C-alpha positions in Angstrom: 39.9 -83.7 66.8 38.1 -81.6 64.1 34.8 -80.0 65.1 32.2 -79.5 62.3 29.2 -77.4 63.1 25.8 -78.7 61.8 25.1 -75.4 60.0 28.1 -76.1 57.7 26.6 -79.5 57.0 23.2 -78.1 56.3 24.6 -75.4 53.9 26.6 -78.0 52.0 23.8 -80.5 51.7 21.5 -77.7 50.4 24.1 -76.9 47.7 24.7 -80.5 46.8 20.9 -81.1 46.3 20.6 -78.2 43.9 23.8 -79.0 42.0 23.0 -82.7 41.6 19.7 -81.9 40.1 21.1 -79.2 37.7 24.7 -80.0 36.7 25.5 -83.4 35.1 29.0 -84.8 35.9 31.4 -84.0 33.0 32.5 -87.7 32.7 28.9 -88.8 32.3 28.2 -86.1 29.7 31.3 -87.0 27.7 30.3 -90.7 27.8 26.9 -89.8 26.3 28.5 -87.7 23.6 30.9 -90.5 22.7 28.0 -92.9 22.4 26.4 -90.7 19.7 29.1 -91.9 17.3 27.7 -95.4 17.6 24.1 -94.5 16.8 22.1 -93.4 13.8 18.6 -92.3 13.1 16.2 -92.1 16.1 18.6 -93.4 18.7 21.2 -90.8 17.6 18.6 -88.1 17.8 17.6 -89.1 21.3 21.2 -89.0 22.6 21.7 -85.6 21.0 18.5 -84.3 22.7 19.7 -85.7 26.0 23.0 -83.8 25.6 21.1 -80.6 24.6 18.8 -81.0 27.6 21.7 -81.4 30.1 23.6 -78.4 28.6 20.4 -76.2 28.9 20.0 -77.3 32.5 23.6 -76.3 33.4 23.5 -73.0 31.5 20.1 -71.9 32.8 20.4 -73.4 36.4 17.3 -75.6 36.0 16.8 -79.3 36.8 17.8 -81.8 34.1 14.6 -83.8 34.9 11.2 -82.9 36.4 11.6 -85.9 38.8 14.2 -84.5 41.2 14.0 -87.7 43.2 14.1 -88.8 46.8 17.5 -87.8 48.2 19.9 -90.6 49.3 22.8 -89.3 51.3 26.0 -91.3 52.0 28.1 -90.1 54.9 31.6 -91.1 55.8 32.7 -89.8 59.2 36.4 -89.9 60.2 37.2 -91.1 63.7 38.8 -87.7 64.4 35.7 -85.7 63.5 33.2 -84.4 66.1 29.8 -83.3 64.8 28.6 -80.5 67.1 24.9 -81.3 67.0 22.4 -83.7 65.3 23.9 -85.0 62.1 20.7 -86.4 60.6 18.7 -83.3 61.5 21.3 -81.2 59.8 21.2 -83.3 56.6 17.4 -83.1 56.5 17.5 -79.4 57.0 19.8 -79.1 54.0 17.6 -81.3 51.9 14.5 -79.2 52.9 16.3 -75.9 52.1 17.7 -77.2 48.8 14.4 -78.5 47.5 12.4 -75.4 48.7 14.8 -72.6 47.8 16.0 -74.4 44.6 12.5 -74.9 43.4 13.0 -78.6 43.0 9.9 -80.9 42.9 9.0 -82.3 46.3 8.4 -86.1 45.7 8.4 -87.6 49.2 5.2 -88.7 51.0 5.1 -89.1 54.7 3.6 -92.6 54.6 3.5 -95.1 51.7 -0.1 -95.8 52.8 -1.7 -92.4 53.1 0.5 -90.7 50.4 0.5 -87.3 52.0 3.4 -85.2 50.7 5.9 -83.9 53.2 6.3 -80.7 51.0 10.0 -80.3 51.4 11.3 -83.7 50.1 12.4 -84.9 53.6 13.2 -87.2 55.2 16.3 -88.2 53.2 17.5 -91.8 53.2 20.8 -91.6 55.1 23.6 -94.2 55.2 26.4 -93.5 57.7 29.8 -95.2 57.7 32.6 -94.7 60.2 36.1 -94.5 58.8 39.6 -93.4 59.9 40.7 -89.8 59.4 39.7 -86.2 60.1 37.3 -85.6 57.2 33.5 -85.8 56.7 32.5 -86.9 53.2 28.9 -86.3 52.1 27.5 -87.7 48.8 24.0 -86.6 47.8 22.3 -88.9 45.2 18.8 -87.8 44.1 17.1 -90.9 42.8 14.0 -90.7 40.6 11.2 -93.3 40.7 11.5 -94.3 37.1 14.8 -96.0 37.5 14.4 -97.0 41.1 11.0 -98.8 40.4 12.8 -101.0 37.8 15.5 -102.1 40.2 15.5 -105.6 41.7 17.0 -107.9 44.3 17.0 -111.7 43.9 18.3 -114.4 46.2 20.1 -116.7 43.9 21.9 -119.9 45.0 25.6 -120.7 44.4 24.7 -123.2 41.8 23.2 -120.4 39.6 26.8 -119.0 39.3 27.9 -116.3 37.0 25.5 -117.3 34.2 22.6 -117.0 36.7 23.8 -113.5 37.7 24.0 -112.4 34.0 20.6 -113.9 33.2 19.0 -112.0 36.1 20.6 -108.7 35.2 19.6 -108.9 31.6 16.1 -109.9 32.4 15.9 -106.8 34.7 17.1 -104.6 31.8 14.7 -106.0 29.3 11.7 -105.8 31.7 12.6 -102.1 32.5 12.6 -101.2 28.8 12.3 -97.4 28.5 10.8 -96.9 31.9 14.2 -96.4 33.6 15.2 -93.8 31.0 18.2 -95.5 29.3 21.0 -95.3 28.5 21.6 -96.5 32.0 24.3 -96.8 34.6 23.8 -100.3 36.0 24.8 -100.8 39.6 25.1 -104.4 40.8 25.7 -105.6 44.3 26.7 -109.2 44.7 27.1 -110.9 48.1 26.3 -110.0 51.7 22.6 -110.7 52.3 19.3 -109.2 51.2 19.8 -105.6 52.4 23.6 -105.5 51.9 23.4 -106.5 48.2 20.9 -103.6 47.7 23.2 -101.0 49.4 26.2 -102.4 47.4 24.3 -101.8 44.2 23.4 -98.3 45.2 26.9 -97.5 46.1 28.1 -98.8 42.8 26.2 -96.1 41.0 28.5 -93.5 42.7 31.7 -94.8 41.1 33.3 -92.7 38.3 31.7 -93.7 34.9 35.0 -95.0 33.4 36.5 -96.8 36.4 36.8 -100.5 36.8 36.5 -102.8 39.7 39.7 -103.6 41.6 38.5 -107.2 41.8 39.6 -109.1 38.6 36.5 -111.3 38.5 34.2 -108.4 39.0 36.1 -106.4 36.4 35.7 -109.1 33.8 32.0 -109.5 34.6 31.5 -105.7 34.2 32.9 -105.8 30.7 30.9 -108.9 29.7 27.7 -107.5 31.0 28.1 -104.1 29.4 28.6 -105.8 26.0 25.7 -108.2 26.5 23.4 -105.5 27.8 24.1 -103.3 24.8 23.5 -106.3 22.5 19.9 -106.4 23.8 19.2 -103.4 21.7 16.8 -101.8 24.2 18.5 -98.5 23.2 18.1 -94.9 24.3 14.7 -94.4 26.0 13.8 -98.0 25.1 13.3 -97.2 21.4 16.1 -99.3 20.0 19.8 -98.8 19.4 23.2 -99.7 20.4 23.5 -97.8 23.7 21.3 -99.4 26.4 23.9 -98.9 29.2 26.7 -96.4 29.6 28.5 -98.5 32.2 28.1 -101.5 34.5 29.5 -101.2 38.0 29.8 -104.3 40.3 30.5 -104.2 44.0 31.2 -107.4 45.9 30.9 -108.5 49.6 31.5 -111.9 51.3 28.4 -114.0 51.8 27.1 -117.2 53.3 28.2 -120.5 51.7 24.6 -121.3 50.7 23.7 -117.8 49.4 24.2 -115.7 46.3 22.4 -112.4 46.8 22.2 -110.1 43.7 20.8 -106.6 43.5 20.4 -104.5 40.4 20.0 -100.8 40.9 19.3 -98.9 37.7 20.2 -95.3 37.2 19.1 -93.1 34.4 21.4 -91.3 32.0 21.7 -88.3 34.3 23.5 -90.3 36.9 22.9 -87.6 39.5 25.3 -87.3 42.4 27.5 -84.7 44.0 30.2 -84.9 46.7 31.7 -82.6 49.3 34.6 -83.3 51.7 34.7 -81.2 54.9 
């Protein structure tokens, strides 16, 4: 049995929050650079400015975006791991320290009704999964309101089929326009039920930018949707162009015979997330 002290968790969550806000993943940055080749005029200029912005953020240790988001934390706990203390309290302490000491914008309000700011970006939204093994995996994913507000869940019926899924996804992209800060990473959860589809879509955003689903049907749909989304010509920042999405990621889960839940979780071009394995 491996014992992990909560202070180690807090220290790592603090670091992940700062790094996720500051340092873009290299695979995402390279994808944006490659997309510049397919653009001209204004859309090309926008992508070049995005790259410049991300490089300045990395070089000067400042956030890529002023909206440093609400922090979503995915945790995978091995069955041979013992947490010596309160795991959720340790994570929230790390978020608090990261956003305070890292001078990141605090965007969380205590109640959606009274809108009073908590002043340290806590509490985080925490998802915990128990797995086999002796490691603790923590993924911090700061999510800004621009992209999150444009995300949707819809309870389709089986008769809607793949065409219904594609129609819903593309309608979501068009309605979002520039408000989700494209080019996007489009996370799609299909199956489960109302809340499971939404979590599947969020988890899809954490996949590597160039990977493909292991499910052949989902893999084919990812390719079709990426092509069709880019043909919508929403373009970088919604101002037209060939690059509306950098990637489409689909996660599946079994569902009821009478249901077809679909969630679309949009992520901006920064695609912020960082991982540590303890």
